[in-house]
ROKE-596058 format. One record per residue: residue in one letter; x negated, y, z of N, C-alpha, C in turn. Coordinates in nm, 2 decimals. Each point is the difference from the previous one (the first is absolute). Layout:
<sites>
<"A" <X Y Z> <X Y Z> <X Y Z>>
...
</sites>
This chain:
<sites>
<"M" <0.59 -0.45 1.18> <-0.04 0.03 -0.09> <0.02 0.16 -0.09>>
<"D" <-0.05 0.04 -0.11> <-0.08 0.10 -0.02> <0.13 0.06 -0.09>>
<"V" <0.11 0.02 -0.03> <0.07 -0.02 -0.11> <0.08 0.13 0.02>>
<"Q" <0.11 0.07 -0.09> <0.01 0.12 -0.05> <0.12 -0.03 0.00>>
<"I" <0.13 0.01 0.10> <0.12 -0.02 -0.04> <0.08 0.12 -0.03>>
<"S" <0.11 -0.07 -0.05> <0.10 0.15 -0.05> <0.18 -0.02 0.04>>
<"H" <0.08 0.05 0.02> <0.23 -0.11 -0.03> <-0.04 0.15 -0.04>>
<"H" <0.12 -0.11 -0.12> <0.11 0.05 -0.06> <0.10 -0.09 -0.03>>
<"D" <0.13 0.14 0.06> <0.12 -0.09 0.04> <-0.03 -0.15 0.08>>
<"D" <0.04 -0.07 -0.03> <-0.03 -0.17 -0.03> <-0.15 -0.09 -0.02>>
<"I" <-0.05 0.11 -0.07> <-0.12 -0.09 -0.04> <-0.16 0.07 0.01>>
<"T" <-0.06 -0.04 0.04> <-0.12 -0.06 0.09> <-0.08 -0.04 -0.07>>
<"I" <-0.13 0.14 -0.04> <-0.12 0.00 -0.07> <-0.13 -0.02 0.07>>
<"L" <-0.04 -0.11 0.00> <-0.12 -0.04 0.04> <-0.17 0.03 -0.06>>
<"R" <-0.04 0.07 0.00> <-0.18 -0.03 -0.11> <-0.07 -0.04 0.09>>
<"P" <-0.07 -0.10 -0.02> <-0.14 0.03 0.08> <-0.13 0.05 0.01>>
<"L" <-0.02 0.10 0.06> <-0.15 0.02 -0.05> <-0.12 -0.08 0.00>>
<"R" <-0.02 -0.15 0.02> <-0.06 -0.10 0.04> <0.07 -0.08 -0.05>>
<"E" <-0.14 -0.12 -0.05> <0.08 -0.11 -0.02> <0.05 -0.05 0.21>>
<"P" <0.09 -0.11 -0.06> <0.14 0.00 0.13> <-0.16 -0.15 0.11>>
<"R" <-0.02 0.00 0.19> <-0.09 -0.12 -0.02> <0.05 -0.04 0.12>>
<"A" <0.00 -0.11 0.03> <0.07 -0.11 0.10> <0.02 0.12 0.09>>
<"E" <-0.07 0.08 0.07> <0.05 0.03 0.09> <0.11 0.06 0.02>>
<"D" <0.02 0.02 -0.13> <0.20 0.12 0.00> <0.04 -0.08 -0.04>>
<"I" <0.04 -0.15 -0.01> <0.13 -0.05 0.03> <0.06 0.04 0.13>>
<"G" <-0.04 0.01 0.06> <0.11 0.02 0.18> <0.05 0.05 -0.08>>
<"S" <-0.03 0.19 0.02> <0.04 0.11 -0.01> <0.14 0.05 -0.16>>
<"L" <-0.13 -0.12 -0.07> <0.07 0.06 -0.11> <0.21 -0.04 -0.01>>
<"A" <-0.05 -0.14 0.05> <0.11 -0.10 0.00> <0.10 0.12 0.09>>
<"K" <-0.02 0.01 0.14> <0.10 0.08 0.09> <0.05 0.12 -0.04>>
<"R" <-0.09 0.09 -0.09> <0.05 0.10 -0.06> <0.15 -0.03 -0.12>>
<"L" <-0.07 -0.10 -0.12> <0.13 -0.01 -0.02> <0.09 -0.07 0.02>>
<"K" <-0.04 -0.06 0.12> <0.14 -0.05 0.01> <0.11 0.12 0.11>>
<"N" <-0.10 0.05 0.08> <0.07 0.21 -0.01> <0.08 0.06 -0.10>>
<"F" <-0.08 -0.01 -0.14> <0.04 0.05 -0.07> <0.19 -0.08 -0.05>>
<"C" <-0.06 -0.14 0.04> <0.19 -0.06 -0.06> <0.12 0.01 0.11>>
<"Q" <-0.05 0.07 0.08> <0.10 -0.01 0.10> <0.03 0.11 -0.04>>
<"R" <-0.08 0.13 0.02> <0.07 0.11 -0.01> <0.11 0.03 -0.17>>
<"G" <-0.04 -0.06 -0.08> <0.09 0.04 -0.10> <-0.10 -0.01 -0.13>>
<"Q" <-0.13 0.01 0.00> <-0.09 0.05 -0.08> <-0.09 -0.13 -0.05>>
<"G" <0.04 -0.12 -0.02> <-0.03 -0.13 -0.08> <-0.03 -0.01 -0.12>>
<"K" <-0.01 0.13 -0.03> <-0.04 -0.09 -0.16> <-0.12 0.11 -0.04>>
<"I" <-0.11 -0.09 0.03> <-0.14 0.01 -0.01> <-0.05 0.04 -0.15>>
<"I" <-0.11 0.08 -0.02> <-0.06 0.03 -0.12> <-0.14 -0.06 0.02>>
<"F" <-0.08 -0.08 -0.01> <-0.19 0.02 0.04> <0.01 0.03 -0.11>>
<"A" <-0.09 0.13 0.00> <-0.05 0.04 -0.11> <-0.10 -0.01 0.01>>
<"I" <-0.09 -0.10 -0.07> <-0.15 -0.04 -0.01> <-0.13 0.03 -0.10>>
<"E" <0.10 0.15 -0.11> <-0.11 -0.02 -0.11> <-0.14 0.07 0.07>>
<"G" <-0.01 0.01 0.14> <-0.16 0.04 0.00> <-0.06 -0.08 0.11>>
<"L" <0.06 -0.17 -0.06> <-0.11 -0.04 0.04> <-0.04 -0.09 -0.13>>
<"D" <-0.12 -0.04 -0.01> <-0.07 0.01 -0.14> <-0.04 -0.20 0.02>>
<"H" <0.02 -0.04 0.11> <0.01 -0.12 0.02> <-0.02 -0.08 0.11>>
<"I" <0.01 -0.08 0.06> <0.11 -0.08 0.15> <-0.03 -0.14 0.00>>
<"T" <-0.06 -0.05 0.09> <-0.07 -0.10 0.09> <0.12 -0.11 0.03>>
<"S" <0.02 -0.10 0.06> <0.12 -0.08 0.04> <-0.01 0.05 0.09>>
<"T" <-0.05 0.03 0.07> <0.08 0.06 0.13> <0.06 0.13 0.00>>
<"G" <0.00 0.11 -0.10> <0.12 0.08 -0.05> <0.09 -0.08 0.00>>
<"I" <0.03 -0.08 -0.11> <0.06 -0.07 -0.02> <0.07 -0.07 0.07>>
<"G" <-0.04 -0.04 0.14> <0.09 -0.07 0.05> <0.03 0.09 0.12>>
<"V" <0.01 0.15 0.02> <0.03 0.14 0.07> <0.14 0.05 -0.06>>
<"L" <-0.03 -0.04 -0.18> <0.21 0.01 -0.12> <0.02 -0.07 0.04>>
<"V" <0.00 -0.12 0.00> <0.05 -0.14 0.00> <0.10 -0.01 0.13>>
<"K" <-0.13 0.04 0.08> <0.11 0.05 0.16> <0.08 0.11 0.03>>
<"A" <0.00 0.11 -0.12> <0.10 0.06 0.03> <0.10 0.03 -0.06>>
<"S" <-0.06 -0.10 -0.14> <0.15 -0.04 -0.07> <0.07 -0.10 0.09>>
<"D" <-0.03 -0.03 0.05> <0.10 -0.15 0.06> <0.07 0.09 0.12>>
<"T" <-0.11 0.14 0.09> <0.07 0.05 0.13> <0.18 0.05 -0.11>>
<"V" <-0.10 0.13 -0.04> <0.13 0.08 -0.08> <0.12 -0.16 -0.06>>
<"K" <-0.02 -0.10 -0.10> <0.13 -0.08 0.03> <0.04 -0.05 0.09>>
<"E" <-0.04 -0.02 0.13> <0.06 -0.06 0.15> <0.09 0.08 0.06>>
<"N" <-0.04 0.12 -0.08> <0.09 0.07 0.08> <0.06 0.09 -0.07>>
<"G" <0.07 -0.02 -0.12> <0.08 0.04 -0.05> <-0.01 0.04 -0.14>>
<"G" <-0.19 0.08 -0.04> <-0.02 0.14 -0.07> <-0.05 -0.09 -0.15>>
<"R" <-0.06 0.08 -0.08> <-0.04 -0.04 -0.09> <-0.18 0.07 -0.03>>
<"L" <-0.03 -0.05 -0.06> <-0.21 0.03 0.00> <0.02 -0.04 -0.15>>
<"V" <0.00 0.10 -0.07> <-0.11 0.04 -0.11> <-0.15 0.06 -0.02>>
<"L" <-0.08 -0.04 -0.12> <-0.11 0.03 -0.01> <-0.02 0.07 -0.08>>
<"A" <-0.10 0.14 -0.02> <0.02 0.07 -0.11> <-0.10 0.06 -0.07>>
<"G" <-0.09 0.02 -0.08> <-0.09 0.01 -0.02> <-0.17 -0.09 -0.01>>
<"V" <0.08 -0.13 -0.05> <-0.12 -0.08 0.07> <-0.09 0.04 -0.13>>
<"Q" <-0.11 -0.04 0.05> <-0.13 -0.02 -0.10> <-0.03 -0.11 -0.09>>
<"P" <-0.03 -0.01 -0.12> <-0.03 -0.12 -0.07> <-0.08 -0.11 0.09>>
<"A" <-0.14 0.03 0.08> <-0.05 -0.07 0.10> <0.03 -0.05 0.12>>
<"V" <0.15 0.10 0.04> <0.02 -0.08 0.14> <0.15 -0.10 -0.12>>
<"E" <0.04 0.01 -0.11> <0.08 -0.05 -0.05> <-0.04 -0.12 -0.03>>
<"R" <-0.12 -0.03 -0.05> <-0.08 -0.09 -0.01> <0.00 -0.16 0.14>>
<"I" <-0.02 0.13 0.10> <-0.01 -0.09 0.15> <0.11 -0.01 -0.06>>
<"L" <0.09 0.06 0.05> <0.16 -0.08 0.02> <0.06 -0.12 -0.05>>
<"G" <-0.07 0.02 -0.13> <0.03 -0.10 -0.10> <-0.08 -0.17 0.05>>
<"L" <-0.11 0.02 0.00> <-0.10 -0.09 0.03> <0.04 -0.05 0.20>>
<"M" <0.10 0.06 0.00> <0.07 -0.04 0.18> <0.13 -0.05 -0.02>>
<"D" <0.04 0.01 -0.14> <0.12 -0.06 -0.01> <0.15 0.09 0.02>>
<"L" <-0.02 0.15 0.05> <0.01 0.05 0.04> <0.17 0.10 -0.07>>
<"L" <-0.09 -0.01 -0.10> <0.06 0.08 -0.09> <0.19 0.04 -0.05>>
<"E" <0.05 -0.11 0.07> <0.11 -0.01 0.03> <0.04 0.01 0.08>>
<"F" <-0.06 -0.04 0.12> <0.03 0.01 0.14> <-0.01 0.12 0.07>>
<"F" <-0.04 0.12 -0.09> <-0.01 0.17 0.06> <0.09 0.04 -0.16>>
<"E" <0.11 0.12 0.02> <0.11 0.08 -0.10> <-0.16 0.11 -0.02>>
<"I" <0.01 0.02 -0.14> <-0.12 0.08 0.01> <0.06 0.08 -0.14>>
<"H" <-0.01 0.14 0.01> <0.04 0.08 -0.08> <-0.14 0.08 -0.07>>
<"E" <0.03 0.02 -0.14> <-0.14 0.05 -0.03> <-0.09 0.13 -0.03>>
<"S" <0.11 0.08 0.08> <0.06 0.17 0.07> <0.01 0.07 0.06>>
<"F" <0.02 0.06 0.12> <0.06 0.00 0.16> <0.14 0.03 -0.09>>
<"A" <-0.02 0.09 -0.12> <0.17 0.06 -0.06> <0.05 -0.14 0.01>>
<"H" <-0.01 -0.06 -0.06> <0.09 -0.15 -0.04> <0.00 -0.04 0.14>>
<"A" <-0.04 -0.01 0.08> <-0.03 -0.07 0.13> <0.15 0.03 0.11>>
<"V" <0.04 0.23 -0.04> <0.02 0.01 0.06> <0.21 -0.01 -0.06>>
<"A" <-0.10 0.01 -0.13> <0.19 -0.03 -0.06> <0.08 -0.18 0.06>>
<"A" <-0.18 -0.09 -0.01> <0.11 -0.17 0.02> <0.03 0.08 0.11>>
<"L" <-0.06 0.07 0.15> <0.12 0.02 0.09> <0.07 0.07 0.05>>
<"G" <0.13 0.00 -0.15> <0.03 0.15 -0.01> <-0.01 0.12 0.06>>
<"G" <-0.09 0.06 0.02> <-0.05 0.12 0.01> <0.01 0.09 -0.17>>
<"G" <0.00 0.12 0.04> <0.02 0.10 -0.07> <-0.15 0.04 -0.08>>
<"T" <-0.01 0.12 -0.06> <-0.10 0.07 -0.12> <-0.03 0.10 0.16>>
<"D" <0.06 0.04 0.12> <-0.03 0.13 0.05> <-0.11 -0.09 0.03>>
<"V" <0.04 -0.14 0.07> <-0.15 -0.05 0.11> <-0.16 -0.01 -0.04>>
<"V" <0.03 -0.03 -0.12> <-0.07 -0.03 -0.10> <-0.13 0.14 0.02>>
<"A" <0.07 0.08 -0.05> <-0.02 0.13 0.04> <0.00 0.09 0.09>>
<"Q" <0.05 0.00 0.12> <-0.10 0.00 0.14> <-0.08 -0.08 0.06>>
<"H" <-0.02 -0.09 -0.06> <-0.12 -0.14 0.01> <-0.13 0.10 -0.07>>
<"Q" <0.03 0.04 -0.11> <-0.11 0.06 -0.08> <-0.07 0.11 -0.01>>
<"A" <0.11 0.09 0.12> <-0.01 0.13 0.05> <-0.10 0.01 0.09>>
<"G" <0.07 -0.16 0.15> <-0.11 -0.01 0.04> <-0.13 0.00 -0.03>>
<"E" <-0.02 -0.13 -0.05> <-0.18 -0.02 -0.05> <-0.05 0.12 -0.03>>
<"T" <0.06 0.07 -0.09> <-0.01 0.14 -0.13> <-0.08 0.15 0.15>>
<"Q" <0.06 -0.04 0.13> <-0.05 0.12 0.14> <-0.12 -0.04 0.02>>
<"Q" <-0.04 0.05 -0.01> <-0.11 0.09 0.05> <-0.04 -0.06 0.08>>
<"Q" <-0.12 -0.07 0.08> <-0.05 -0.08 0.14> <-0.07 0.11 0.05>>
<"S" <0.03 0.00 0.15> <-0.11 0.11 0.09> <-0.16 -0.07 0.03>>
<"P" <-0.02 0.08 -0.02> <-0.21 -0.04 0.07> <0.03 -0.13 0.05>>
<"R" <0.07 0.05 0.07> <-0.05 -0.14 0.09> <0.08 -0.19 -0.02>>
<"E" <0.11 0.09 -0.06> <0.07 -0.11 -0.07> <-0.09 -0.09 -0.13>>
<"L" <-0.11 0.08 -0.06> <-0.04 -0.06 -0.09> <-0.14 -0.01 0.08>>
<"A" <-0.06 0.02 0.06> <-0.09 -0.05 0.09> <0.03 -0.10 0.01>>
<"E" <0.07 -0.02 0.07> <0.05 -0.16 0.06> <0.02 -0.05 -0.10>>
<"R" <0.07 0.06 -0.07> <0.01 -0.13 -0.08> <-0.19 -0.12 -0.12>>
<"L" <-0.02 0.16 -0.02> <-0.18 -0.05 -0.02> <-0.04 -0.09 0.09>>
<"I" <-0.05 0.03 0.12> <-0.05 -0.02 0.13> <0.05 -0.24 -0.02>>
<"R" <0.11 0.08 0.00> <0.15 -0.18 -0.06> <-0.08 -0.01 -0.11>>
<"H" <-0.03 -0.02 -0.07> <-0.06 -0.06 -0.19> <-0.10 -0.01 -0.04>>
<"V" <-0.03 0.11 0.07> <-0.18 -0.02 -0.03> <-0.09 -0.02 0.06>>
<"V" <-0.05 0.11 0.08> <-0.07 -0.05 0.13> <-0.03 -0.10 0.10>>
<"T" <0.01 -0.12 -0.06> <-0.06 -0.12 0.06> <-0.07 -0.07 0.05>>
<"S" <-0.15 0.13 -0.04> <-0.10 -0.09 0.08> <-0.10 0.12 -0.03>>
<"R" <-0.11 -0.01 0.09> <-0.08 0.14 -0.08> <-0.09 0.01 -0.07>>
<"L" <-0.01 -0.08 -0.11> <-0.10 0.04 -0.15> <0.22 0.05 -0.07>>
<"H" <0.08 0.00 0.02> <0.12 0.09 -0.03> <-0.08 0.09 -0.02>>
<"V" <0.00 0.02 0.19> <-0.07 0.17 0.03> <-0.02 0.03 -0.09>>
<"R" <-0.14 -0.05 0.04> <-0.12 0.09 -0.08> <0.01 0.03 -0.15>>
<"L" <0.13 -0.10 -0.12> <-0.01 0.02 -0.10> <0.12 0.14 -0.04>>
<"I" <0.09 -0.05 0.12> <0.11 0.13 0.00> <-0.13 0.15 0.03>>
<"Q" <-0.03 -0.01 0.05> <-0.07 0.13 0.07> <-0.12 0.03 -0.14>>
<"L" <-0.03 -0.05 -0.08> <-0.03 0.01 -0.10> <0.07 0.07 -0.09>>
<"L" <0.06 -0.07 -0.04> <0.19 0.02 -0.07> <-0.02 0.17 -0.01>>
<"A" <0.05 0.02 0.12> <0.10 0.15 0.09> <-0.11 0.06 -0.02>>
<"T" <-0.13 0.05 0.00> <-0.10 0.08 0.06> <-0.01 0.11 -0.14>>
<"K" <-0.04 -0.20 -0.07> <-0.11 0.02 -0.17> <0.15 0.03 -0.12>>
<"H" <0.15 -0.07 0.04> <0.09 0.02 -0.07> <-0.07 -0.11 -0.15>>
<"I" <-0.05 -0.08 0.04> <-0.01 -0.16 -0.15> <0.11 -0.03 -0.02>>
<"D" <-0.03 -0.01 -0.16> <0.11 -0.09 0.01> <-0.07 -0.14 -0.09>>
<"V" <-0.08 -0.01 -0.03> <-0.05 -0.10 -0.07> <-0.18 -0.07 0.07>>
<"V" <0.03 -0.07 0.05> <-0.14 -0.04 0.03> <-0.04 -0.18 -0.03>>
<"S" <-0.14 -0.03 -0.05> <-0.05 -0.10 -0.03> <-0.03 -0.06 0.17>>
<"V" <0.04 -0.13 -0.02> <-0.04 -0.10 0.10> <-0.09 -0.01 0.04>>
<"K" <-0.14 -0.03 -0.17> <-0.11 -0.02 0.09> <-0.11 0.12 0.00>>
<"T" <0.01 0.10 0.03> <-0.02 0.08 0.02> <0.03 0.07 0.16>>
<"L" <0.15 0.01 -0.01> <0.02 0.00 0.16> <-0.02 -0.10 0.10>>
<"A" <0.03 -0.08 -0.06> <-0.12 -0.17 0.13> <-0.11 0.07 0.02>>
<"K" <-0.12 0.10 -0.08> <-0.14 -0.01 0.00> <0.01 0.12 0.08>>
<"A" <0.14 0.12 -0.04> <-0.04 0.12 0.11> <0.02 -0.03 0.14>>
<"T" <0.10 -0.09 0.03> <0.06 -0.04 0.10> <-0.06 -0.16 0.10>>
<"G" <-0.15 -0.04 -0.06> <0.02 -0.08 0.08> <0.08 -0.18 -0.03>>
<"E" <0.08 -0.03 -0.06> <0.12 0.05 0.02> <0.03 -0.16 -0.14>>
<"S" <0.03 -0.14 0.03> <0.00 -0.13 -0.12> <0.10 0.10 -0.09>>
<"E" <-0.04 -0.05 -0.10> <0.12 -0.03 -0.09> <0.14 -0.01 0.05>>
<"A" <0.03 -0.15 0.03> <0.05 -0.04 -0.01> <0.03 0.04 0.11>>
<"A" <0.01 0.06 0.16> <0.06 0.06 0.06> <0.08 0.13 -0.06>>
<"L" <-0.01 0.04 -0.10> <0.06 0.14 -0.04> <0.11 0.01 -0.10>>
<"Y" <0.01 -0.11 -0.04> <0.10 -0.06 -0.10> <0.18 -0.05 0.13>>
<"K" <-0.01 0.01 0.06> <0.12 -0.05 0.07> <0.05 0.19 0.06>>
<"P" <-0.14 0.13 0.09> <0.06 0.09 0.02> <0.00 0.09 -0.18>>
<"L" <0.01 -0.01 -0.03> <-0.05 0.04 -0.15> <0.15 0.01 -0.04>>
<"H" <0.04 -0.12 -0.02> <0.15 -0.03 -0.02> <0.11 0.01 0.07>>
<"D" <-0.04 -0.02 0.12> <0.14 0.12 0.08> <0.00 0.17 -0.04>>
<"L" <-0.14 0.04 0.00> <0.03 0.15 -0.05> <0.06 0.01 -0.13>>
<"V" <-0.04 -0.10 -0.12> <0.10 0.07 -0.12> <0.15 -0.06 0.03>>
<"K" <-0.02 -0.12 0.06> <0.15 0.05 0.06> <0.09 0.13 0.06>>
<"A" <-0.06 0.03 0.10> <0.05 0.10 0.11> <-0.05 0.17 -0.12>>
<"G" <-0.03 -0.04 -0.12> <0.02 0.09 -0.06> <-0.15 0.13 0.00>>
<"L" <-0.09 -0.10 0.14> <-0.13 0.16 -0.02> <-0.11 -0.03 -0.06>>
<"L" <0.02 -0.12 -0.09> <-0.12 -0.01 -0.10> <0.06 -0.07 -0.07>>
<"K" <-0.07 0.10 -0.21> <0.04 -0.10 -0.06> <0.05 -0.08 -0.09>>
<"S" <-0.12 -0.01 -0.01> <-0.08 -0.16 -0.02> <-0.18 0.03 0.01>>
<"F" <-0.05 -0.18 0.03> <-0.10 -0.01 0.05> <-0.09 -0.15 -0.10>>
<"G" <-0.09 0.00 0.02> <-0.01 -0.14 -0.16> <-0.17 0.02 -0.01>>
<"Q" <-0.11 -0.06 -0.14> <-0.09 0.00 0.06> <-0.04 0.07 -0.13>>
<"G" <0.05 -0.02 -0.12> <-0.07 0.07 -0.11> <-0.06 0.11 -0.02>>
<"T" <-0.05 0.09 -0.12> <-0.05 0.14 0.04> <0.09 0.12 -0.02>>
<"A" <0.16 -0.02 -0.02> <0.06 0.14 0.02> <0.02 -0.09 0.21>>
<"Y" <-0.08 -0.06 0.02> <0.04 0.08 0.18> <-0.11 -0.03 0.11>>
<"N" <-0.05 0.11 0.00> <-0.17 0.02 -0.02> <0.03 0.15 0.08>>
<"Y" <0.11 -0.02 0.08> <-0.03 0.12 0.15> <-0.13 -0.11 0.11>>
<"A" <-0.09 0.05 0.03> <-0.11 -0.02 0.12> <0.02 0.13 0.12>>
<"P" <0.03 0.00 0.09> <-0.01 0.10 0.13> <-0.13 0.00 0.04>>
<"S" <-0.08 0.09 -0.02> <-0.11 0.02 0.05> <-0.02 -0.02 0.14>>
<"P" <-0.18 0.04 0.05> <-0.03 -0.04 0.15> <0.14 0.05 0.07>>
<"E" <-0.07 0.13 0.01> <0.10 0.07 0.08> <0.14 0.00 0.02>>
<"Q" <0.06 -0.03 -0.14> <0.18 -0.02 0.00> <0.03 -0.21 0.12>>
<"T" <-0.18 -0.05 -0.06> <0.01 -0.10 0.09> <0.02 -0.01 0.17>>
<"A" <-0.03 0.10 0.03> <-0.08 0.04 0.11> <0.14 0.04 0.11>>
<"E" <0.07 0.06 -0.10> <0.12 0.05 0.03> <0.16 -0.10 0.03>>
<"I" <-0.09 -0.10 -0.08> <0.11 -0.14 0.04> <-0.04 -0.08 0.10>>
<"N" <-0.09 -0.03 0.00> <-0.08 -0.03 0.16> <0.00 0.05 0.10>>
<"A" <0.02 0.17 0.04> <0.04 0.03 0.07> <0.16 0.03 0.06>>
<"F" <0.01 0.00 -0.06> <0.21 -0.04 -0.10> <-0.06 -0.13 0.20>>
<"L" <-0.06 -0.05 -0.09> <0.09 -0.16 0.10> <-0.07 0.04 0.14>>
<"R" <-0.04 0.07 0.05> <-0.07 0.02 0.18> <0.10 0.10 0.01>>
<"L" <0.11 0.09 -0.14> <0.03 0.11 0.06> <0.18 -0.03 0.05>>
<"W" <0.04 -0.11 -0.07> <0.09 -0.09 0.02> <0.08 0.01 0.10>>
<"A" <-0.05 0.01 0.10> <0.10 -0.01 0.12> <0.03 0.12 0.03>>
<"N" <0.01 0.13 -0.02> <-0.04 0.06 0.04> <0.14 0.06 -0.07>>
<"S" <0.07 0.05 0.04> <0.17 0.05 -0.05> <0.01 0.16 -0.06>>
<"R" <-0.10 0.01 0.03> <-0.01 0.20 -0.09> <-0.03 -0.06 -0.07>>
<"R" <-0.15 -0.09 -0.07> <0.01 -0.01 -0.11> <0.05 -0.14 -0.06>>
<"H" <0.06 -0.07 0.04> <0.13 -0.09 -0.03> <0.10 0.14 -0.07>>
<"G" <0.05 0.05 0.04> <0.09 0.12 -0.04> <-0.08 0.06 -0.13>>
<"E" <-0.07 0.05 0.03> <-0.04 0.09 -0.13> <-0.05 -0.07 -0.16>>
<"L" <0.01 -0.15 -0.01> <-0.01 -0.08 -0.07> <0.16 -0.01 -0.04>>
<"L" <0.07 -0.02 0.11> <0.13 -0.05 -0.08> <-0.02 0.12 -0.07>>
<"K" <0.03 0.13 0.02> <0.06 0.11 -0.07> <-0.03 0.00 -0.16>>
<"A" <-0.19 0.00 0.00> <-0.06 -0.04 -0.11> <0.04 -0.10 -0.07>>
<"I" <0.07 -0.11 0.03> <0.09 -0.06 -0.05> <0.17 0.03 -0.07>>
<"L" <0.02 0.02 0.14> <0.18 0.04 -0.03> <-0.06 0.15 -0.11>>
<"K" <-0.08 0.07 0.00> <-0.01 0.11 -0.11> <-0.01 -0.11 -0.12>>
<"R" <-0.06 -0.11 -0.03> <0.00 -0.02 -0.10> <0.05 -0.09 -0.01>>
<"E" <0.11 -0.07 0.06> <0.11 -0.08 -0.08> <0.10 0.17 -0.08>>
<"R" <0.03 0.05 0.13> <0.07 0.09 -0.09> <-0.03 0.10 -0.09>>
<"R" <-0.10 -0.03 -0.08> <-0.03 0.10 -0.13> <0.00 -0.14 -0.09>>
<"S" <0.05 -0.09 0.03> <-0.07 -0.08 -0.09> <0.23 -0.09 -0.04>>
<"A" <0.03 0.05 0.06> <0.09 -0.04 0.05> <0.14 0.03 -0.12>>
<"P" <0.12 -0.03 -0.06> <0.01 0.03 -0.14> <0.15 0.09 0.02>>
</sites>
C-alpha cells in the first residue's frame, strides 16, 4: 500500500497516497497490529487526499479499524472529503468510524499536543526529492500511454488550458478518451483546466502532434523518460506555493 507513515510518541499517522485496494488488506493489518503491540496504537488515518473512494477502499478502512480495535488501539479518520463522507453515509458507516474534521482535531482527540501538529506540518512542507516527486507523479498520473502523451505536451509547451475538441483532433483520440486523463492531470496540478468553449482554444500544431506520437515510441527509452520527468518536476516546482 502506498502510504506515508510517521510516529509521534504513541500516535501513528498514516496518509494514503492513493485509494486502498483489496490486496492492501493483509499488509496493512499486519503493520497496524505491529504498531499497536509497540505502543503506537493511536492511529490517525489522514485521508484528505482521497476525493473519492470505492466500496473496496472502504472495506480496507473497516478492516483496519477492526484490527486496531482488536489489538487495543484506537483509529480515527481525519480530513474526510465530502464525496467520501457521502459514501460512508450511504453505507451507514458514519457511526462506525470516529471522524474528525481536521488533523488538529484528531490529534487533540487522541491526547496529542500542538507539537505533534507542528511536526507533522513541517514534514508535509519539507521539499520532496526529485526522485520522490517522480515516483509520486508516475504512481498517481501516468497510468496509460495517453496520459504520457498529454504529459509530454504539457511539460514541453507549458500549456495550462486545453480544448478537448481541438486536442482530440490534433492527437487523433476521441474526446471521450481524453476526459479521464485530462481530469487526472488537473488533479495533479499539471493542467489548469480544460473544456469545450471558446476560452479553451489551444490546438497543438502538426509538429507538436508529431512530437507526441514520437514520444510513444520513445517512452521505453530510460534516458528520454528521465528527460520528461525532469521537465515535469521543473514545472511542478515552479507552480508550488
